[in-house]
C-alpha positions in Angstrom: -0.1 0.1 0.0 2.6 2.5 0.9 4.8 1.6 -1.9 2.0 2.2 -4.3 1.2 5.4 -2.9 4.9 6.4 -3.0 4.9 5.4 -6.7 1.7 7.5 -7.4 3.4 10.4 -5.7 6.4 10.0 -7.8 4.2 10.2 -10.8 2.6 13.5 -9.4 6.0 14.9 -8.9 7.4 14.1 -12.5 4.3 15.9 -13.8 5.0 19.0 -11.7 6.1 22.2 -13.2 9.3 22.1 -10.9 10.3 18.6 -12.2 9.5 19.5 -15.8 11.7 22.9 -15.5 14.4 20.9 -13.9 14.5 18.2 -16.5 14.4 20.6 -19.4 17.2 22.8 -17.8 19.3 19.8 -17.0 19.1 18.3 -20.4 20.2 21.6 -21.9 23.0 22.2 -19.7 24.6 18.6 -19.9 24.4 18.9 -23.7 27.5 21.0 -23.4 30.1 18.5 -22.2 32.3 21.6 -20.8 29.4 22.7 -18.6 28.5 19.1 -17.6 31.9 18.4 -16.3 31.8 21.7 -14.5 28.4 20.9 -12.9 29.6 17.4 -11.8 32.8 19.1 -10.2 30.3 21.6 -8.5 28.2 18.8 -7.2 31.1 16.8 -5.9 32.5 19.9 -4.2 29.2 20.8 -2.7 29.0 17.2 -1.2 32.5 17.5 0.2 31.9 21.1 1.8 28.6 19.9 3.3 30.2 16.9 5.0 33.1 19.1 6.3 30.3 21.5 7.7 28.4 18.6 9.5 31.7 17.4 10.9 32.1 20.8 12.5 34.8 21.9 9.8 34.2 25.4 8.2 36.2 26.7 5.4 39.1 24.8 3.6 40.2 24.9 -0.1 37.1 23.2 -1.2 34.8 25.8 0.0 36.9 28.3 -1.9 36.9 26.4 -5.1 33.1 25.8 -4.7 32.4 29.6 -4.4 34.7 30.3 -7.4 33.2 27.5 -9.4 29.6 28.8 -8.5 30.4 32.2 -9.9 32.0 30.8 -13.1 28.7 28.7 -13.6 26.6 31.9 -13.3 28.2 33.1 -16.5 26.5 30.3 -18.5 23.0 30.8 -18.7 22.2 27.0 -19.3 24.2 26.2 -16.1 22.6 29.0 -14.1 19.1 28.0 -15.2 19.8 24.4 -14.3 21.1 25.3 -10.8 17.9 27.4 -10.2 15.7 24.5 -11.4 17.8 22.1 -9.2 17.2 24.1 -6.3 13.3 24.3 -6.8 13.2 20.6 -7.2 15.2 20.1 -4.1 13.0 22.4 -2.2 9.9 20.5 -3.5 11.3 17.1 -2.4 12.2 18.6 1.1 9.0 20.2 1.6 7.4 16.8 0.8 9.5 14.7 2.9 8.9 17.4 5.9 5.2 16.8 5.2 5.3 13.2 5.6 7.7 13.1 8.7 5.5 15.6 10.3 2.6 13.6 9.3 3.9 10.6 11.3 5.1 12.6 14.1 8.9 12.6 13.4 10.7 15.8 13.9 14.2 15.6 12.4 14.8 19.2 13.0 15.7 18.3 16.8 18.5 16.3 15.5 20.7 19.3 14.8 20.3 20.5 18.3 
């Protein structure tokens, strides 16, 4: 039952304007191999920086490189559009997850305290 509902929810999300904008922007950005390589590097650095922050380590060379790469990607309209669409998609998924978690009485925000 829950898996069936989850599949239905996934279908609804795939039909959302956020997902459609994300898929179109991703396809366009990834069509340029140079931009695709920069975006892959950006995402790897983003994960590294996030892991360092969670471990209580701020700064570092990765964070500086991430900032410079983000600035560089903003010069490409396709990369910038993709990153904005990705942000909107992540926000939609995070909000959906939060609604489900609150609905079953789970509050993960307390974990960060």
